[in-house]
C-alpha positions as CSV (number, residue, x, y, z in Angstrom):
1,M,-0.1,0.0,0.0
2,S,2.9,2.4,0.7
3,S,4.2,2.0,-2.8
4,F,0.8,3.3,-4.1
5,F,1.2,6.4,-1.8
6,N,4.9,6.9,-2.9
7,T,3.6,6.9,-6.5
8,V,0.8,9.2,-6.0
9,D,3.0,11.5,-3.9
10,K,4.8,12.4,-7.2
11,L,1.7,14.6,-8.1
12,K,2.5,16.9,-5.3
13,P,4.2,19.4,-7.8
14,V,1.0,19.6,-9.6
15,Y,-0.8,20.8,-6.6
16,D,1.9,23.1,-5.7
17,V,1.8,24.8,-9.2
18,T,-2.1,25.0,-8.9
19,Y,-1.9,26.6,-5.6
20,K,0.8,29.1,-6.6
21,A,-1.1,30.1,-9.8
22,M,-4.2,30.7,-7.7
23,L,-2.3,32.7,-5.2
24,F,-0.8,34.7,-7.8
25,I,-4.2,35.4,-9.4
26,C,-5.5,36.5,-6.0
27,K,-2.6,38.8,-5.6
28,L,-3.2,40.3,-9.0
29,L,-6.8,40.9,-8.3
30,L,-6.0,42.6,-5.0
31,V,-3.7,45.0,-6.7
32,A,-6.3,45.7,-9.4
33,D,-8.8,46.3,-6.6
34,I,-6.5,48.7,-4.8
35,L,-5.6,50.6,-8.1
36,I,-9.2,50.9,-9.4
37,T,-10.4,52.0,-5.8
38,S,-7.6,54.5,-5.4
39,M,-8.4,56.1,-8.8
40,S,-12.1,56.2,-8.0
41,V,-11.5,57.9,-4.7
42,L,-9.0,60.3,-6.1
43,G,-11.2,61.0,-9.2
44,R,-13.9,62.4,-6.7
45,Y,-11.6,65.0,-5.2
46,V,-8.9,65.8,-7.7
47,S,-10.2,67.1,-10.9
48,F,-7.7,65.9,-13.4
49,V,-7.9,62.2,-12.2
50,P,-10.8,60.3,-13.8
51,D,-13.6,58.8,-11.9
52,P,-14.9,56.0,-14.1
53,A,-18.5,55.0,-13.6
54,W,-17.6,51.2,-14.0
55,S,-15.2,51.2,-11.0
56,E,-17.8,50.1,-8.3
57,E,-19.1,47.2,-10.3
58,I,-15.6,46.0,-11.4
59,V,-14.2,46.2,-7.8
60,L,-17.1,44.2,-6.5
61,T,-16.5,41.6,-9.3
62,L,-12.9,41.4,-8.4
63,M,-13.7,40.9,-4.7
64,S,-15.9,38.1,-5.4
65,Y,-13.1,36.4,-7.4
66,M,-10.8,36.9,-4.4
67,A,-13.3,35.8,-1.9
68,V,-14.0,32.3,-3.4
69,L,-10.5,31.8,-4.8
70,S,-8.9,32.5,-1.3
71,A,-11.4,30.0,0.1
72,A,-10.2,27.4,-2.3
73,L,-6.6,28.2,-1.2
74,A,-7.6,27.9,2.5
75,I,-8.6,24.2,1.8
76,R,-5.1,23.4,0.7
77,R,-3.5,24.9,3.8
78,G,-6.2,23.4,6.1
79,A,-6.9,26.9,7.3
80,H,-10.8,26.7,7.4
81,I,-12.6,27.1,10.7
82,R,-13.4,23.7,12.2
83,M,-14.8,22.5,15.5
84,T,-12.0,21.1,17.7
85,A,-13.7,21.2,21.2
86,F,-14.0,17.4,21.4
87,D,-10.7,16.5,19.7
88,R,-8.8,16.0,22.9
89,Y,-11.4,13.6,24.0
90,L,-11.7,11.5,20.8
91,P,-9.1,8.9,19.7
92,T,-7.0,10.0,16.9
93,I,-8.5,7.5,14.4
94,V,-12.0,9.0,15.1
95,I,-10.7,12.5,14.3
96,K,-9.0,11.4,11.2
97,I,-12.3,9.6,10.0
98,L,-14.3,12.8,10.8
99,D,-11.9,14.9,8.9
100,L,-12.2,12.5,5.9
101,I,-16.0,12.7,6.0
102,A,-15.8,16.5,6.3
103,D,-13.5,16.5,3.3
104,F,-16.1,14.6,1.3
105,F,-18.9,17.0,2.2
106,V,-16.7,20.0,1.1
107,L,-15.8,17.9,-2.0
108,G,-19.6,17.6,-2.8
109,L,-20.0,21.4,-2.3
110,A,-17.2,22.0,-4.7
111,V,-18.8,19.7,-7.4
112,I,-22.1,21.8,-6.9
113,M,-20.2,25.0,-7.2
114,L,-18.7,23.9,-10.4
115,T,-21.8,22.5,-12.1
116,V,-24.5,25.0,-10.8
117,G,-22.0,28.0,-11.0
118,W,-21.3,27.1,-14.6
119,K,-24.9,27.0,-15.4
120,Y,-25.5,30.3,-13.7
121,A,-22.6,31.9,-15.4
122,V,-23.7,30.7,-19.0
123,N,-27.4,31.0,-18.6
124,L,-28.0,34.0,-16.3
125,G,-24.7,35.8,-17.0
126,S,-24.8,35.7,-20.7
127,K,-28.3,37.3,-20.6
128,A,-27.4,40.3,-18.5
129,A,-24.8,43.1,-18.7
130,Y,-23.2,45.5,-16.2
131,V,-25.0,48.7,-16.0
132,S,-22.0,51.0,-16.3
133,L,-20.3,48.7,-18.9
134,P,-23.1,47.6,-21.2
135,K,-20.8,45.7,-23.6
136,L,-19.5,43.4,-20.8
137,S,-21.6,40.4,-20.0
138,K,-22.4,39.5,-16.2
139,F,-20.9,36.0,-17.1
140,W,-17.7,37.4,-15.6
141,M,-19.6,38.1,-12.4
142,Y,-20.7,34.6,-12.0
143,F,-17.6,32.9,-13.3
144,P,-15.7,32.9,-10.1
145,I,-17.9,30.4,-8.7
146,P,-17.2,27.4,-11.1
147,V,-13.6,28.5,-11.1
148,A,-13.4,28.4,-7.4
149,G,-15.4,25.0,-7.5
150,F,-12.7,23.5,-9.8
151,A,-9.8,24.7,-7.5
152,M,-11.6,23.4,-4.5
153,I,-12.1,20.0,-6.2
154,I,-8.3,19.8,-6.8
155,F,-7.4,20.8,-3.3
156,E,-10.1,18.5,-1.7
157,L,-8.8,15.6,-3.7
158,E,-5.3,16.3,-2.3
159,A,-6.7,16.6,1.3
160,I,-8.8,13.4,1.0
161,Y,-5.6,11.7,-0.3
162,N,-3.6,13.0,2.5
163,H,-6.1,11.8,5.1
164,L,-6.3,8.4,3.5
165,K,-2.6,8.3,3.5
166,G,-2.6,9.2,7.3
167,L,-5.0,6.3,7.8
168,F,-3.1,3.6,5.9
169,V,0.5,4.6,6.3
170,K,2.2,4.8,9.7
171,E,4.3,7.9,10.5
172,G,7.8,7.7,8.9
173,K,7.1,4.6,6.7
174,A,6.0,6.3,3.5
175,Q,9.4,7.5,2.4
């Protein structure tokens, strides 16, 4: 069984690259958010700085991307809030099994985000446009949900694999 885990461990660089790409995208979105918001605020008080009408809608869209993509990143780091009040009273094996069950539920949510989010983006988003940018489809406002669902699926598969590995491989034997 440990040879299986050693073989699958070779996929870790794929997860690392996906994580780094998502983190880089979130950083770019944050910088764009800050620049657009700064320009908008300055444009209200400084006459030669433009205050585009589209700034609020675009900033909110970028924030929605950052919110759901950073939630996917938190899955990889194991940084989501979880109930640990009873962990010291439960056997370690029970905690590992409960973590695995929780991961399967989050994986289910990720699949729903991907499928239903894509339907909303394609059906609802393609039929509407931003008020301040009528040529831009609202597809882009709904698109972060399926993107985050895809990233969550990738990171949840890794988390489930790590929990299964923790159940079947004893500490220090997998190398």
